N, C-alpha and C positions, 0 to 999 in steps of 0.2 A: 438158876444155874448160871454160873459165870460163862462168858463167851471164851471160847478157845482159839487162840491165834497160832496159826502153823506158820513157821518160817521155812521156806524152801529155799535152799542155796542153789543157785545155778552156777555151775562150774563152767567156766569158759576155757576154751584150749588156749595154749600159749601163742603168742605173736609168731614165733618161729615155726610152730607146727601149722597154723593157719596159712601162713605164707607158702610153705611147701605144698599144702593141699591145694592152694590156689594155683601153684606151678604145675601140679599133677593134672588137675582139671583142665588147665590150659592145654597141656600136652596132649591129652585125650582128645580134646575137641580139635586141635590142629591135626592130630594123627587121624581123626575120622575124616577130615576134609582129604588128607592125603590118599586115604582108603578109596574114596569116592574117585579122586583123580586116577588112581591106578585101576579102579574098576572100569572106568571108560577107556583107558589105555588097553586093557585086556579085551574088552569088547571090541574095539576098533580092530585088534589083531585077531579077532576070531577065537579067543581063548575064553569060551564060556564058564568053565570050571574056575579059572582065576577070577573071572568077573563075579561069580557067586561067592567064592572065598572073600574077595575084598568087600562085597556088599555086606556079608555076614559080620566081618571084622569091623565094619563102619558102624553097624548097629551095636555091637558089642562095646567099641570105644564110647559111643553116646551113652548107652546104658551105665557105664563105669562113671562118666562125667556127672550125670544126673544123680547117680547115687551118692557122690561126694558133695555135690551141691546141697543136696537134701540134707546131709549130715551137718554142713556148715550153717545153713539156715536154722535147721531144728534145734541143735545143741549149742551153737556158738553165738546164735541170734544176731549173725551178721550176714552181709551180702558178700558173696565171692567177688573178689578183685581180679578179674581175668585179663590176662595180657595175651592177646591172640594176633599174631602175625603169620599170615599164610600167603603164599603166592604160588599159583599153579604155573606161572610163567618160568619157574626154576626149570633147568634143564632135566629132561625126563630120562629115566634109566634106559639104556639101549637094549637090555635083554631082560627077560624074566629073571635069570640069575642075579643080575645087577639090582633089580628091584627088590629081590628076596634079601640080598645082602644089606641094603639099606634098612629094610624092615626089621632085620634081625639086630642090627645095631641100635635102632630106636627102642626096640623091645627090651634089650639089655639095659639101656639107660634108664628105662621106665621101672624096671625091676629095682634097680639102685635106689631111685626115688622113693618107691613104695616101701622098700625095706627100712629106710630111714625113717620115713613117717611112721611105720609101725613101731619101731624103736622109741619114738619120741612120745607115741601114744601110750605105749607101756608105761614109760616114765611118768607120764602124767595121769596114769591110771584111768584112761579113757578105753574101758573094755568093748564097748560097742564099736568104736571107731577101730580099735585094734582087730577085731574080728572081721570087720568091713574091709580093711587093708589086706589081711591075711587071705581073705577070698579073692580080692584083685591080684595079689602077688601070684597065687595058684593059677588064675587065669592067664596071667602074663607069662608065667613059666611054661604053661602047655603051649601057649602061642610061640614062645622062643623055640622050645623043642620041635614043634612042627615045622617052623620056618628052618631050622638047622637041618632037619632030615631032609626037607626038600632041596635044600643047597647042596647037601651031600650027594643026594641022588643025581641031581642035575651035573654037578662037577664030575662025578664018576663017569658020566657019559660024554664029557667033553662038550657040554652045552647042545647036545644033539637034538635038532628041531623035532624028529620023530618022537624022541622020549619026551620032550616038553609037551608035546601033543597028547601022547599016551597019559602022562602025569595029569595034564589038563582034564582029560576024560574021566580018570579016577577022582580027582577033586570035584568034579561037576556032580558026579553021583553022591558023593559024600555030602556035600553042602545042599544038593537038592533034597535029601532026606532031612537034614538039619533045618532047613527052611520050612519044610512041611510041618515038622514038629513044632517049630516056633509059632507058625500060624495057627496050628491046632490050640496051642496054649492061649493065644491071644483071643480066641473066640469062645 
């Protein structure tokens, strides 16, 4: 019986899409560090709910970056070229409202990047990557909506300290249960 040779074509993603994915990964990692920085600021100010929220968000950002790195390595057979510049010495936001506004702007920028990458993945018939990016877009949109609501609630009260503490307590309870769920899944 003659030997059968199978030729498998490994499809590489375009340079442009690869570059955009590297930019998205770099952003996720820098944003993860920013979330950790904000977590410390919240803890320092006695805002345990915001501390939990930022810790949860940092983990989420890290998982997004890992997911995309895995895609680049597995499907593009290359190592991501990340450009990371982060300085925690940048002026800290003065209030919770200020930090939320900064987070909202970053989230909207990331949604734009993810949508661009998704369109490129569709054009390149990269179905698995497209699905991954669509999941990340949904996550980022949920984050953006959550931040937007918090900004609106705090703005409506005139940045009232009592309301911020009440919101912090509400966030604390929500993210405490999310962390328990996450820990249960890990074990």
